[in-house]
PQR file with spaces between the fields and no chain letter, atoms N, CA, C, O and H, PARSE charges and radii, in Angstrom:
ATOM       1  N    MET     1      20.007  -78.905   -9.751 -0.4000 1.5000
ATOM       2  CA   MET     1      20.023  -80.245   -9.364 -0.0000 2.0000
ATOM       3  C    MET     1      21.419  -80.702   -8.902  0.5500 1.7000
ATOM       4  O    MET     1      21.659  -81.119   -7.768 -0.5500 1.4000
ATOM       5  N    ASN     2      22.312  -80.579   -9.894 -0.4000 1.5000
ATOM       6  CA   ASN     2      23.751  -80.886   -9.628 -0.0000 2.0000
ATOM       7  C    ASN     2      24.349  -80.087   -8.450  0.5500 1.7000
ATOM       8  O    ASN     2      25.026  -80.688   -7.616 -0.5500 1.4000
ATOM       9  H    ASN     2      22.118  -80.240  -10.815  0.4000 1.0000
ATOM      10  N    ILE     3      24.135  -78.794   -8.344 -0.4000 1.5000
ATOM      11  CA   ILE     3      24.640  -78.241   -7.092 -0.0000 2.0000
ATOM      12  C    ILE     3      24.135  -78.732   -5.940  0.5500 1.7000
ATOM      13  O    ILE     3      24.937  -78.938   -5.030 -0.5500 1.4000
ATOM      14  H    ILE     3      23.585  -78.305   -9.021  0.4000 1.0000
ATOM      15  N    THR     4      23.038  -78.957   -5.774 -0.4000 1.5000
ATOM      16  CA   THR     4      22.249  -79.676   -4.726 -0.0000 2.0000
ATOM      17  C    THR     4      22.629  -81.020   -4.494  0.5500 1.7000
ATOM      18  O    THR     4      22.634  -81.365   -3.312 -0.5500 1.4000
ATOM      19  H    THR     4      22.386  -78.790   -6.514  0.4000 1.0000
ATOM      20  N    PHE     5      22.984  -81.949   -5.439 -0.4000 1.5000
ATOM      21  CA   PHE     5      23.628  -83.033   -5.183 -0.0000 2.0000
ATOM      22  C    PHE     5      25.101  -82.958   -4.589  0.5500 1.7000
ATOM      23  O    PHE     5      25.423  -83.632   -3.611 -0.5500 1.4000
ATOM      24  H    PHE     5      22.980  -81.669   -6.399  0.4000 1.0000
ATOM      25  N    ARG     6      25.963  -82.108   -5.233 -0.4000 1.5000
ATOM      26  CA   ARG     6      27.181  -82.001   -4.603 -0.0000 2.0000
ATOM      27  C    ARG     6      27.042  -81.275   -3.206  0.5500 1.7000
ATOM      28  O    ARG     6      27.846  -81.691   -2.371 -0.5500 1.4000
ATOM      29  H    ARG     6      25.702  -81.560   -6.028  0.4000 1.0000
ATOM      30  N    LYS     7      26.320  -80.431   -2.845 -0.4000 1.5000
ATOM      31  CA   LYS     7      26.134  -79.884   -1.636 -0.0000 2.0000
ATOM      32  C    LYS     7      25.648  -80.979   -0.538  0.5500 1.7000
ATOM      33  O    LYS     7      26.088  -80.977    0.611 -0.5500 1.4000
ATOM      34  H    LYS     7      25.667  -80.093   -3.523  0.4000 1.0000
ATOM      35  N    LEU     8      24.818  -81.790   -0.952 -0.4000 1.5000
ATOM      36  CA   LEU     8      24.329  -82.940    0.072 -0.0000 2.0000
ATOM      37  C    LEU     8      25.488  -83.992    0.289  0.5500 1.7000
ATOM      38  O    LEU     8      25.727  -84.572    1.349 -0.5500 1.4000
ATOM      39  H    LEU     8      24.461  -81.791   -1.886  0.4000 1.0000
ATOM      40  N    ALA     9      26.099  -84.120   -0.791 -0.4000 1.5000
ATOM      41  CA   ALA     9      27.492  -85.253   -0.833 -0.0000 2.0000
ATOM      42  C    ALA     9      28.437  -84.550    0.002  0.5500 1.7000
ATOM      43  O    ALA     9      29.117  -85.251    0.752 -0.5500 1.4000
ATOM      44  H    ALA     9      25.906  -83.649   -1.651  0.4000 1.0000
ATOM      45  N    MET    10      28.617  -83.254    0.017 -0.4000 1.5000
ATOM      46  CA   MET    10      29.713  -82.686    0.774 -0.0000 2.0000
ATOM      47  C    MET    10      29.381  -82.638    2.352  0.5500 1.7000
ATOM      48  O    MET    10      30.183  -82.762    3.277 -0.5500 1.4000
ATOM      49  H    MET    10      28.064  -82.685   -0.592  0.4000 1.0000
ATOM      50  N    LEU    11      28.030  -82.431    2.414 -0.4000 1.5000
ATOM      51  CA   LEU    11      27.385  -82.414    3.710 -0.0000 2.0000
ATOM      52  C    LEU    11      27.602  -83.877    4.412  0.5500 1.7000
ATOM      53  O    LEU    11      28.166  -84.016    5.498 -0.5500 1.4000
ATOM      54  H    LEU    11      27.379  -82.330    1.662  0.4000 1.0000
ATOM      55  N    GLU    12      27.096  -84.891    3.665 -0.4000 1.5000
ATOM      56  CA   GLU    12      27.169  -86.207    4.098 -0.0000 2.0000
ATOM      57  C    GLU    12      28.710  -86.631    4.537  0.5500 1.7000
ATOM      58  O    GLU    12      28.954  -87.210    5.596 -0.5500 1.4000
ATOM      59  H    GLU    12      26.639  -84.778    2.783  0.4000 1.0000
ATOM      60  N    LYS    13      29.617  -86.292    3.653 -0.4000 1.5000
ATOM      61  CA   LYS    13      30.826  -86.493    3.944 -0.0000 2.0000
ATOM      62  C    LYS    13      31.405  -85.896    5.302  0.5500 1.7000
ATOM      63  O    LYS    13      31.977  -86.523    6.193 -0.5500 1.4000
ATOM      64  H    LYS    13      29.419  -85.822    2.793  0.4000 1.0000
ATOM      65  N    SER    14      31.177  -84.803    5.257 -0.4000 1.5000
ATOM      66  CA   SER    14      31.648  -83.800    6.571 -0.0000 2.0000
ATOM      67  C    SER    14      30.963  -84.638    7.887  0.5500 1.7000
ATOM      68  O    SER    14      31.649  -84.789    8.897 -0.5500 1.4000
ATOM      69  H    SER    14      30.713  -84.294    4.533  0.4000 1.0000
ATOM      70  N    MET    15      29.700  -85.127    7.830 -0.4000 1.5000
ATOM      71  CA   MET    15      29.237  -85.675    8.914 -0.0000 2.0000
ATOM      72  C    MET    15      30.012  -87.040    9.348  0.5500 1.7000
ATOM      73  O    MET    15      30.292  -87.402   10.491 -0.5500 1.4000
ATOM      74  H    MET    15      29.142  -85.004    7.010  0.4000 1.0000
ATOM      75  N    ILE    16      30.267  -87.664    8.169 -0.4000 1.5000
ATOM      76  CA   ILE    16      30.914  -88.901    8.302 -0.0000 2.0000
ATOM      77  C    ILE    16      32.371  -88.721    9.041  0.5500 1.7000
ATOM      78  O    ILE    16      32.820  -89.471    9.908 -0.5500 1.4000
ATOM      79  H    ILE    16      30.040  -87.370    7.241  0.4000 1.0000
ATOM      80  N    GLU    17      32.967  -87.621    8.529 -0.4000 1.5000
ATOM      81  CA   GLU    17      34.496  -87.394    8.900 -0.0000 2.0000
ATOM      82  C    GLU    17      34.170  -87.017   10.285  0.5500 1.7000
ATOM      83  O    GLU    17      34.808  -87.666   11.114 -0.5500 1.4000
ATOM      84  H    GLU    17      32.602  -87.012    7.825  0.4000 1.0000
ATOM      85  N    LYS    18      33.202  -85.988   10.852 -0.4000 1.5000
ATOM      86  CA   LYS    18      33.121  -85.753   12.181 -0.0000 2.0000
ATOM      87  C    LYS    18      32.932  -86.690   13.211  0.5500 1.7000
ATOM      88  O    LYS    18      33.519  -86.601   14.290 -0.5500 1.4000
ATOM      89  H    LYS    18      32.683  -85.461   10.178  0.4000 1.0000
ATOM      90  N    GLU    19      31.892  -87.861   12.838 -0.4000 1.5000
ATOM      91  CA   GLU    19      31.682  -89.104   13.599 -0.0000 2.0000
ATOM      92  C    GLU    19      33.029  -89.926   13.669  0.5500 1.7000
ATOM      93  O    GLU    19      33.389  -90.328   14.776 -0.5500 1.4000
ATOM      94  H    GLU    19      31.416  -87.932   11.962  0.4000 1.0000
ATOM      95  N    GLU    20      33.798  -90.200   12.550 -0.4000 1.5000
ATOM      96  CA   GLU    20      35.085  -90.648   12.777 -0.0000 2.0000
ATOM      97  C    GLU    20      36.293  -90.097   13.701  0.5500 1.7000
ATOM      98  O    GLU    20      37.163  -90.751   14.277 -0.5500 1.4000
ATOM      99  H    GLU    20      33.506  -89.873   11.651  0.4000 1.0000
ATOM     100  N    LEU    21      36.079  -88.644   13.670 -0.4000 1.5000
ATOM     101  CA   LEU    21      36.971  -88.024   14.384 -0.0000 2.0000
ATOM     102  C    LEU    21      36.383  -88.122   15.953  0.5500 1.7000
ATOM     103  O    LEU    21      37.231  -88.220   16.840 -0.5500 1.4000
ATOM     104  H    LEU    21      35.373  -88.113   13.203  0.4000 1.0000
ATOM     105  N    ALA    22      35.258  -88.105   16.254 -0.4000 1.5000
ATOM     106  CA   ALA    22      34.676  -88.269   17.608 -0.0000 2.0000
ATOM     107  C    ALA    22      35.054  -89.642   17.984  0.5500 1.7000
ATOM     108  O    ALA    22      35.468  -89.804   19.132 -0.5500 1.4000
ATOM     109  H    ALA    22      34.569  -88.025   15.533  0.4000 1.0000
ATOM     110  N    ARG    23      34.975  -90.661   17.190 -0.4000 1.5000
ATOM     111  CA   ARG    23      35.238  -92.139   17.454 -0.0000 2.0000
ATOM     112  C    ARG    23      36.818  -92.225   17.799  0.5500 1.7000
ATOM     113  O    ARG    23      37.196  -93.025   18.655 -0.5500 1.4000
ATOM     114  H    ARG    23      34.639  -90.529   16.257  0.4000 1.0000
ATOM     115  N    PHE    24      37.651  -91.466   17.180 -0.4000 1.5000
ATOM     116  CA   PHE    24      38.956  -91.532   17.308 -0.0000 2.0000
ATOM     117  C    PHE    24      39.195  -90.946   18.651  0.5500 1.7000
ATOM     118  O    PHE    24      39.915  -91.494   19.486 -0.5500 1.4000
ATOM     119  H    PHE    24      37.344  -90.817   16.484  0.4000 1.0000
ATOM     120  N    GLN    25      38.584  -89.829   18.840 -0.4000 1.5000
ATOM     121  CA   GLN    25      39.009  -88.960   20.393 -0.0000 2.0000
ATOM     122  C    GLN    25      38.203  -89.627   21.339  0.5500 1.7000
ATOM     123  O    GLN    25      37.983  -89.002   22.377 -0.5500 1.4000
ATOM     124  H    GLN    25      38.000  -89.383   18.162  0.4000 1.0000
ATOM     125  N    GLY    26      37.642  -90.915   21.203 -0.4000 1.5000
ATOM     126  CA   GLY    26      37.022  -91.606   22.275 -0.0000 2.0000
ATOM     127  C    GLY    26      35.632  -91.385   22.722  0.5500 1.7000
ATOM     128  O    GLY    26      35.081  -91.962   23.660 -0.5500 1.4000
ATOM     129  H    GLY    26      37.821  -91.423   20.360  0.4000 1.0000
ATOM     130  N    LEU    27      35.093  -90.427   21.896 -0.4000 1.5000
ATOM     131  CA   LEU    27      33.532  -90.141   22.495 -0.0000 2.0000
ATOM     132  C    LEU    27      32.716  -91.437   22.320  0.5500 1.7000
ATOM     133  O    LEU    27      33.104  -92.284   21.516 -0.5500 1.4000
ATOM     134  H    LEU    27      35.540  -89.959   21.134  0.4000 1.0000
ATOM     135  N    SER    28      31.761  -91.590   22.941 -0.4000 1.5000
ATOM     136  CA   SER    28      31.003  -92.691   23.078 -0.0000 2.0000
ATOM     137  C    SER    28      29.585  -92.363   22.138  0.5500 1.7000
ATOM     138  O    SER    28      28.987  -93.219   21.485 -0.5500 1.4000
ATOM     139  H    SER    28      31.446  -90.902   23.595  0.4000 1.0000
ATOM     140  N    THR    29      29.216  -90.957   22.235 -0.4000 1.5000
ATOM     141  CA   THR    29      28.027  -90.682   21.602 -0.0000 2.0000
ATOM     142  C    THR    29      28.458  -89.753   20.210  0.5500 1.7000
ATOM     143  O    THR    29      29.470  -89.060   20.099 -0.5500 1.4000
ATOM     144  H    THR    29      29.701  -90.262   22.766  0.4000 1.0000
ATOM     145  N    SER    30      27.530  -89.930   19.336 -0.4000 1.5000
ATOM     146  CA   SER    30      27.744  -89.078   17.857 -0.0000 2.0000
ATOM     147  C    SER    30      27.638  -87.666   18.039  0.5500 1.7000
ATOM     148  O    SER    30      26.732  -87.398   18.829 -0.5500 1.4000
ATOM     149  H    SER    30      26.709  -90.494   19.426  0.4000 1.0000
ATOM     150  N    PRO    31      28.162  -86.793   17.649 -0.5600 1.5000
ATOM     151  CA   PRO    31      28.324  -85.444   17.630  0.2800 2.0000
ATOM     152  C    PRO    31      27.185  -84.819   16.674  0.5500 1.7000
ATOM     153  O    PRO    31      26.836  -83.642   16.765 -0.5500 1.4000
ATOM     154  N    ILE    32      26.633  -85.751   15.730 -0.4000 1.5000
ATOM     155  CA   ILE    32      25.738  -85.379   14.785 -0.0000 2.0000
ATOM     156  C    ILE    32      24.488  -85.908   15.138  0.5500 1.7000
ATOM     157  O    ILE    32      24.512  -87.094   15.469 -0.5500 1.4000
ATOM     158  H    ILE    32      26.916  -86.707   15.656  0.4000 1.0000
ATOM     159  N    ASP    33      23.139  -85.203   15.159 -0.4000 1.5000
ATOM     160  CA   ASP    33      21.845  -85.401   15.329 -0.0000 2.0000
ATOM     161  C    ASP    33      21.462  -86.597   14.264  0.5500 1.7000
ATOM     162  O    ASP    33      21.595  -86.543   13.042 -0.5500 1.4000
ATOM     163  H    ASP    33      23.119  -84.239   14.891  0.4000 1.0000
ATOM     164  N    SER    34      20.952  -87.685   15.043 -0.4000 1.5000
ATOM     165  CA   SER    34      20.796  -88.955   14.232 -0.0000 2.0000
ATOM     166  C    SER    34      19.615  -88.798   13.461  0.5500 1.7000
ATOM     167  O    SER    34      19.605  -89.537   12.477 -0.5500 1.4000
ATOM     168  H    SER    34      20.844  -87.729   16.036  0.4000 1.0000
ATOM     169  N    ASN    35      18.489  -87.981   13.607 -0.4000 1.5000
ATOM     170  CA   ASN    35      17.535  -87.598   12.768 -0.0000 2.0000
ATOM     171  C    ASN    35      17.893  -86.652   11.612  0.5500 1.7000
ATOM     172  O    ASN    35      17.231  -86.686   10.574 -0.5500 1.4000
ATOM     173  H    ASN    35      18.497  -87.381   14.407  0.4000 1.0000
ATOM     174  N    PHE    36      18.782  -85.926   11.745 -0.4000 1.5000
ATOM     175  CA   PHE    36      19.266  -85.126   10.759 -0.0000 2.0000
ATOM     176  C    PHE    36      20.033  -85.986    9.647  0.5500 1.7000
ATOM     177  O    PHE    36      19.801  -85.890    8.441 -0.5500 1.4000
ATOM     178  H    PHE    36      19.319  -85.898   12.588  0.4000 1.0000
ATOM     179  N    LYS    37      20.999  -86.859   10.236 -0.4000 1.5000
ATOM     180  CA   LYS    37      21.545  -87.621    9.421 -0.0000 2.0000
ATOM     181  C    LYS    37      21.009  -88.513    8.773  0.5500 1.7000
ATOM     182  O    LYS    37      21.458  -88.826    7.670 -0.5500 1.4000
ATOM     183  H    LYS    37      21.187  -86.938   11.215  0.4000 1.0000
ATOM     184  N    GLU    38      19.896  -89.140    9.329 -0.4000 1.5000
ATOM     185  CA   GLU    38      18.899  -90.189    8.614 -0.0000 2.0000
ATOM     186  C    GLU    38      18.365  -89.418    7.456  0.5500 1.7000
ATOM     187  O    GLU    38      18.256  -89.994    6.373 -0.5500 1.4000
ATOM     188  H    GLU    38      19.531  -88.886   10.225  0.4000 1.0000
ATOM     189  N    LYS    39      17.998  -88.076    7.592 -0.4000 1.5000
ATOM     190  CA   LYS    39      17.117  -87.403    6.539 -0.0000 2.0000
ATOM     191  C    LYS    39      17.991  -87.121    5.476  0.5500 1.7000
ATOM     192  O    LYS    39      17.531  -87.323    4.352 -0.5500 1.4000
ATOM     193  H    LYS    39      18.087  -87.608    8.471  0.4000 1.0000
ATOM     194  N    ILE    40      19.344  -86.629    5.576 -0.4000 1.5000
ATOM     195  CA   ILE    40      20.246  -86.600    4.708 -0.0000 2.0000
ATOM     196  C    ILE    40      20.730  -87.724    3.709  0.5500 1.7000
ATOM     197  O    ILE    40      21.028  -87.627    2.519 -0.5500 1.4000
ATOM     198  H    ILE    40      19.718  -86.465    6.489  0.4000 1.0000
ATOM     199  N    THR    41      20.719  -88.893    4.603 -0.4000 1.5000
ATOM     200  CA   THR    41      21.059  -90.221    4.053 -0.0000 2.0000
ATOM     201  C    THR    41      19.763  -90.566    3.078  0.5500 1.7000
ATOM     202  O    THR    41      19.923  -90.854    1.892 -0.5500 1.4000
ATOM     203  H    THR    41      20.477  -88.972    5.570  0.4000 1.0000
ATOM     204  N    THR    42      18.572  -90.511    3.658 -0.4000 1.5000
ATOM     205  CA   THR    42      17.490  -90.770    2.656 -0.0000 2.0000
ATOM     206  C    THR    42      17.578  -89.807    1.412  0.5500 1.7000
ATOM     207  O    THR    42      17.636  -90.248    0.265 -0.5500 1.4000
ATOM     208  H    THR    42      18.442  -90.278    4.622  0.4000 1.0000
ATOM     209  N    LEU    43      17.583  -88.618    1.677 -0.4000 1.5000
ATOM     210  CA   LEU    43      17.702  -87.905    0.403 -0.0000 2.0000
ATOM     211  C    LEU    43      18.585  -88.222   -0.709  0.5500 1.7000
ATOM     212  O    LEU    43      18.333  -88.187   -1.914 -0.5500 1.4000
ATOM     213  H    LEU    43      17.535  -88.260    2.610  0.4000 1.0000
ATOM     214  N    MET    44      19.957  -88.624    0.057 -0.4000 1.5000
ATOM     215  CA   MET    44      21.065  -88.939   -0.845 -0.0000 2.0000
ATOM     216  C    MET    44      20.755  -90.311   -1.746  0.5500 1.7000
ATOM     217  O    MET    44      21.136  -90.540   -2.894 -0.5500 1.4000
ATOM     218  H    MET    44      20.162  -88.653    1.035  0.4000 1.0000
ATOM     219  N    ASP    45      20.016  -91.079   -0.948 -0.4000 1.5000
ATOM     220  CA   ASP    45      19.762  -92.596   -1.575 -0.0000 2.0000
ATOM     221  C    ASP    45      18.604  -92.080   -2.652  0.5500 1.7000
ATOM     222  O    ASP    45      18.760  -92.513   -3.794 -0.5500 1.4000
ATOM     223  H    ASP    45      19.707  -90.893   -0.015  0.4000 1.0000
ATOM     224  N    LYS    46      17.574  -91.295   -2.454 -0.4000 1.5000
ATOM     225  CA   LYS    46      16.793  -90.924   -3.501 -0.0000 2.0000
ATOM     226  C    LYS    46      17.393  -90.308   -4.671  0.5500 1.7000
ATOM     227  O    LYS    46      17.023  -90.647   -5.795 -0.5500 1.4000
ATOM     228  H    LYS    46      17.446  -90.943   -1.526  0.4000 1.0000
ATOM     229  N    VAL    47      18.263  -89.457   -4.500 -0.4000 1.5000
ATOM     230  CA   VAL    47      18.995  -88.782   -5.515 -0.0000 2.0000
ATOM     231  C    VAL    47      19.830  -89.797   -6.391  0.5500 1.7000
ATOM     232  O    VAL    47      19.840  -89.729   -7.620 -0.5500 1.4000
ATOM     233  H    VAL    47      18.565  -89.181   -3.587  0.4000 1.0000
ATOM     234  N    ARG    48      20.549  -90.769   -5.650 -0.4000 1.5000
ATOM     235  CA   ARG    48      21.191  -91.448   -6.348 -0.0000 2.0000
ATOM     236  C    ARG    48      20.360  -92.664   -7.065  0.5500 1.7000
ATOM     237  O    ARG    48      20.909  -93.336   -7.938 -0.5500 1.4000
ATOM     238  H    ARG    48      20.541  -90.824   -4.651  0.4000 1.0000
ATOM     239  N    SER    49      19.329  -92.856   -6.754 -0.4000 1.5000
ATOM     240  CA   SER    49      18.355  -93.648   -7.366 -0.0000 2.0000
ATOM     241  C    SER    49      17.862  -93.220   -8.659  0.5500 1.7000
ATOM     242  O    SER    49      17.471  -94.041   -9.489 -0.5500 1.4000
ATOM     243  H    SER    49      18.883  -92.311   -6.045  0.4000 1.0000
ATOM     244  N    LEU    50      17.865  -91.878   -8.881 -0.4000 1.5000
ATOM     245  CA   LEU    50      17.196  -91.160  -10.238 -0.0000 2.0000
ATOM     246  C    LEU    50      18.267  -91.695  -11.227  0.5500 1.7000
ATOM     247  O    LEU    50      18.198  -91.415  -12.423 -0.5500 1.4000
ATOM     248  H    LEU    50      18.182  -91.211   -8.207  0.4000 1.0000
């Protein structure tokens, strides 16, 4: 469980960094699939609530 939590946290952090970089470069659309990001965020919220 701890390893899974860490991997999800690293994945979430990586997605946030990629979005910030894309915004900095002037892209108007997100390079991350919104459904995938929503699923990861939902999973992280569930894990954090435990």
